[in-house]
MIFI-359306 format. One record per residue: y, z, x of N, C-alpha, C, O in turn. Coordinates in steps of 0.2 Angstrom, whole numbers, padded with zeros to 4 digits, always signed. Each point is the difference from the previous one (the first is absolute). Layout:
BEGIN
YZXYZXYZXYZX
...
end
This chain:
BEGIN
-0006+0003+0002+0006-0004-0003+0003+0001+0006-0002+0002+0005
+0009-0008-0007+0005+0001+0002+0006+0004-0001+0003-0001-0005
+0001+0008+0011+0005+0002-0002+0007-0003+0001+0000-0004+0005
+0006+0005-0007+0004-0002+0002+0005+0005+0006-0001+0006-0001
+0005-0009+0006+0003+0004+0003+0004+0008-0001+0005-0002-0002
-0006+0005+0001+0003+0008-0003+0002+0004+0004-0001+0000+0006
+0007+0004-0010+0003+0004+0004-0005+0006-0007-0002-0002-0005
+0002+0009+0009-0003+0005-0003+0003+0006+0000+0000+0003+0005
+0002-0001-0011+0005+0006-0001-0001+0007+0001-0006+0001-0001
+0009+0003+0001-0002+0006+0002-0005+0004-0002-0004+0003+0003
+0004-0004-0011-0006+0003-0004-0006-0002-0001-0005+0004-0001
+0005-0011+0001-0008-0003+0004-0002+0003+0006-0006+0001+0000
+0010+0000+0006-0001+0000+0003-0004+0010+0002-0004+0002+0004
+0009-0001-0008-0002+0007+0001-0008+0001-0004-0004+0004+0002
+0004-0007-0007-0010-0001-0003-0003-0003+0005-0006+0002+0000
+0007-0005+0003-0006-0004+0007+0002+0008+0004-0005+0002-0002
+0008+0002+0005-0003+0005+0004-0002+0004-0004-0004+0004+0003
+0003-0002-0011-0002+0005-0002-0007-0002-0002-0004+0004-0001
+0003-0010+0000-0007-0005+0000+0000-0002-0004-0005-0004+0000
+0008+0003-0006+0000-0002-0007-0004-0007+0001+0002-0004+0005
-0008+0004-0009-0005-0004-0001+0003-0010+0001-0001-0004+0005
+0006+0003-0011-0001-0005+0000+0008-0003+0005-0001-0006+0002
+0004+0007+0000+0005+0003+0005-0003-0002+0008+0003-0004+0004
-0008+0008-0003-0004-0001+0006-0004-0008-0001+0002-0004+0004
-0006+0001-0010-0003-0004-0001+0003-0008+0003-0002-0005+0003
+0010+0006-0009+0006-0003+0000+0002-0001+0009-0001-0006+0003
+0003+0010+0000+0002+0000+0004-0005-0001+0007+0002-0001+0006
-0007+0001-0007-0007-0002+0005+0003-0009+0000+0005-0003+0002
-0010+0002-0007+0002-0008-0001+0005-0004+0000+0000-0006+0000
+0007+0011+0000+0006-0004+0002+0000-0001+0010+0001-0005+0004
-0004+0012-0001-0001-0001+0005-0004-0004+0004+0002-0001+0006
-0008-0001-0009-0006-0005+0002+0005-0008-0001-0003-0005+0002
+0009+0004-0004+0001-0005-0003+0009+0000+0005+0001-0004+0004
+0002+0009-0006+0006-0001+0007+0002+0004+0007+0004+0000+0004
-0014+0005-0003+0003+0004+0007+0003+0006-0002-0003+0005+0004
+0008-0003-0008+0001+0005+0000+0006-0002-0007+0000-0006-0003
+0004+0012+0002+0004+0003-0005+0007+0000+0003+0002+0001+0006
+0002-0003-0011+0008+0000+0002+0003+0005-0005-0002+0000-0006
+0005+0006+0008+0005+0005-0003+0009-0002+0002+0002-0005+0003
+0001+0008-0006+0009+0001+0002+0000+0005+0002-0003+0005+0000
+0010-0004+0005+0003+0005+0003+0000+0006-0007-0001+0006+0000
+0001-0010-0004+0003+0003-0008-0007+0008+0000+0002+0006+0000
-0009-0009+0000-0005+0003+0000-0001+0004+0005-0003+0006-0001
+0004-0009+0006+0000+0004+0007+0002+0006+0001-0002+0004+0003
+0010-0005-0007+0003+0006+0000-0003+0006-0006+0000+0006+0002
-0003-0010-0010-0001+0001-0003-0006+0004+0000+0000+0004-0005
-0005-0004+0011-0006+0003+0001+0003+0004+0003-0001+0006-0001
+0006-0007+0008-0002+0006+0007+0004+0007-0004-0002+0005+0000
+0008-0006-0004+0004+0004-0002-0005+0005-0005+0001+0006+0000
-0005-0009-0003-0005+0004-0003-0006+0003+0004-0004+0004-0001
+0004-0007+0005-0006+0006+0007+0005+0004+0003+0000+0006-0001
+0004-0011+0003+0005+0008+0005+0001+0005-0006-0002+0006+0002
+0004-0005-0008+0000+0006-0004-0004+0004+0000+0002+0006+0001
-0008-0008-0001-0006+0003+0002-0004+0004+0004-0004+0004+0000
+0011-0008+0005-0005-0002+0008-0004+0000+0002-0002+0003+0005
-0001-0007-0007-0008-0001+0000-0001-0006+0005+0000-0006-0002
+0000+0010+0010-0001-0004+0006-0005-0005+0000+0001-0006+0000
-0007+0008+0000-0005-0004+0000-0001-0008-0006-0004-0005+0000
+0009+0008-0004+0000-0008-0006+0007-0004+0004-0001-0006+0001
+0006+0009+0000+0006-0001+0004-0005-0007+0005-0002-0006-0002
+0000+0009+0008-0004-0004+0004-0004-0005-0003+0000-0005+0003
-0004+0005-0009-0003-0005-0001+0003-0004-0005-0003-0005-0002
+0009+0007-0001+0003-0005-0004+0006-0003+0007+0003-0005-0002
-0001+0008+0008+0002-0003+0007-0005-0007+0003+0002-0005+0002
-0007+0007-0002-0005-0005+0001-0001-0005-0004-0001-0005+0003
+0001+0006-0011+0000-0007-0005+0006-0003+0000+0000-0005-0003
+0005+0006+0005+0005-0003+0000-0001-0005+0005-0001-0006-0001
-0001+0010+0008+0000-0004+0005-0007-0008+0000-0001-0005+0004
-0002+0007-0008-0007-0005-0002+0002-0004-0003-0004-0005+0001
+0008+0004-0004+0003-0003-0008+0007-0001+0002+0003+0003+0005
+0000-0007-0009+0008-0004-0001+0004+0005-0005-0003+0003-0004
+0010-0002+0006+0005+0005-0003+0004-0005+0004+0001-0002+0005
+0002+0000-0014+0005-0005-0001+0007+0003+0000+0003+0003-0005
+0001-0004+0010+0010+0003+0000+0003+0001-0005-0005+0001-0003
+0010+0000-0001+0006+0000-0002+0004-0006+0003+0003+0000+0005
-0004-0006-0009+0006-0005+0005+0006-0002-0005+0000+0002-0006
+0004-0007+0008+0006+0000-0003+0000-0005-0005+0005+0001-0003
-0010-0005+0001-0002-0002-0005-0004+0005-0005+0000+0000-0007
-0002+0002+0011-0003+0007-0007+0005+0004-0002-0001+0003-0005
+0005-0002+0008+0004+0003-0002+0005-0001-0005+0003+0005-0004
-0001-0015+0005+0003-0002-0004-0004-0002-0005+0004-0001-0005
-0011+0001+0003-0005-0001-0005+0001+0005-0002+0004-0002-0004
-0005+0007+0003-0001+0009+0000+0008-0001-0004+0000-0002-0006
+0006+0003+0008+0005-0001-0003+0001-0003-0006+0004+0002-0004
-0007-0009+0003+0000-0005-0005-0005+0003-0004+0002+0001-0006
-0007+0001+0009-0005+0003-0008+0004+0006-0004+0000+0000-0006
+0004+0005+0012+0003+0006-0005+0004-0003-0005+0001+0002-0006
+0001-0007+0008+0006-0003-0003-0003-0005-0008+0003+0000-0006
-0008-0001+0007-0005-0004-0004-0003+0005-0006+0000-0001-0006
-0002+0008+0010-0003+0006-0004+0006+0004-0004-0002+0005-0004
+0008-0006+0005+0004+0004-0001+0002-0003-0006+0001+0003-0006
+0000-0009+0007+0003-0005-0008-0008+0001-0005+0001+0000-0006
-0007+0001+0008-0004+0002-0004-0001+0005-0002-0004+0000-0005
+0007+0007+0007+0000+0006+0000-0006+0003+0000-0003+0004-0004
+0000-0007+0010-0006+0002+0004+0000+0000+0005-0003-0003+0005
+0007+0009-0004-0001+0004+0008-0005+0002+0006+0000+0006-0002
-0004-0006+0006-0004+0003+0003+0003+0003+0007+0005-0002+0003
-0010+0005-0001+0005+0003+0008+0002-0005+0003-0001-0005-0002
+0003+0007+0008+0004-0007+0003-0007+0002+0007+0002-0003+0005
-0006+0006-0005-0007+0000+0003-0005-0005-0001-0004-0002+0003
+0005+0001-0010-0005-0005-0003+0006-0004-0001+0001+0004-0005
+0004-0009+0005+0003-0002+0002-0001-0004+0004-0002-0006-0001
+0002+0009+0008+0001-0003+0005-0008-0002+0003-0002-0004+0004
-0002+0007-0006-0009-0002+0000-0001-0009-0003-0002-0006+0001
+0005+0011-0006+0003-0009-0005+0002-0007+0005-0004-0004+0003
+0010+0004-0003+0004+0000+0006-0008-0005+0006-0004-0005-0001
+0004+0010+0006-0004-0001+0005-0005-0002-0002-0002-0005+0004
-0004+0005-0010-0002-0006-0001+0001-0007-0004-0005-0003+0001
+0010+0002-0004+0002-0006-0001+0004-0005+0006+0002-0006-0001
-0001+0008+0004+0002-0002+0006-0002-0002+0008+0002-0003+0006
-0008+0008-0010-0006-0002+0005-0006-0006-0003-0005-0002+0003
+0008+0001-0011-0004-0007-0001-0010+0006-0003-0006-0003+0000
+0008+0009-0002-0005+0006-0003-0002-0001-0005+0003-0003-0003
-0008+0006+0001+0000+0002-0005-0001+0009+0000-0002+0002+0005
+0004+0001-0009+0000+0009+0001-0007+0002-0004-0002-0002-0006
-0002+0006+0010-0005+0004-0003+0003+0006+0000+0003+0002+0004
-0005+0000-0012+0006+0006-0001-0002+0004-0007+0000-0004-0005
-0002+0010+0004-0005+0003-0006+0006+0001-0006-0001+0001-0006
+0010-0001+0011+0005+0002-0006+0004-0008-0003+0006-0002+0000
-0011-0002-0002+0002-0009-0002+0004+0003-0006+0003-0005-0001
-0003+0009-0002+0007+0001-0006+0006+0001+0005+0005-0004-0001
-0004+0008+0007+0007-0002+0003+0002-0006+0002+0006-0001+0000
-0012-0004+0002+0003-0006+0003-0001-0006-0005+0001-0005+0002
-0004+0007-0008+0002-0004-0005+0006-0005+0000+0001-0006-0001
+0003+0011+0000+0007-0007-0001+0003-0003+0006+0006+0000-0001
-0009-0001+0007+0002-0004+0004-0004-0006+0000-0006-0001-0001
+0011-0004+0002+0000-0007-0002-0004-0001+0008+0001+0003+0005
-0008-0008-0007-0003-0001+0005-0003+0001+0005-0002-0003+0005
+0000+0009-0008-0003+0006+0003-0009+0002-0001-0001+0005-0004
-0005-0009+0009-0004+0001-0006-0004+0009+0003-0001+0003+0005
-0001-0003-0010-0002+0007-0001-0011+0000+0002-0003-0005-0001
+0002+0011+0003-0007-0001-0001-0002+0006+0001+0003+0002+0005
-0008+0002-0008-0001+0008+0000-0005-0001+0002-0004-0004-0003
+0001+0009+0009-0007-0002+0002-0001+0008-0003-0006+0002+0000
+0009+0002-0002-0004+0005+0000-0002+0001-0009-0003+0004-0003
+0006-0010-0002-0005-0001-0007-0003-0006-0001-0002-0002-0006
+0001-0001+0015-0004-0006-0001-0007+0002+0004-0001+0005+0004
-0003-0011-0007-0006+0000+0006+0002-0004+0004+0006-0001-0001
-0010-0001+0006+0004-0005+0005+0004-0008-0003-0003-0005-0002
+0009+0006+0004+0005-0008-0004+0002-0004+0009+0003-0006+0000
end
């Protein structure tokens, strides 16, 4: 089965680390095809802040190794411009979401990636953003 190139959102990455069955199955299938996972600097920040708040040193080290073995996309100028456009459209629709979610969506869009997230409702009002939910799906 073909998996489109994807950006993994924080909630799905957390479920992967917790060992959620369908997330693990989908991630393994994706890695067989693409060799690695892609996350954003936003997700890296969100995971690290949670681990540091819990003083989870072994998990921090494991997460740092994960980041080195996979791809972490930065926030580029193009992503900032796209994020501002998304914000303006969502404000017009009365459907504002968090800045972090807007930035994640912008990073996915500017890198021509689908977004794998369990927060599909948060992202559903963003034009041209394709969403997959590995937690709710079997392999896809």
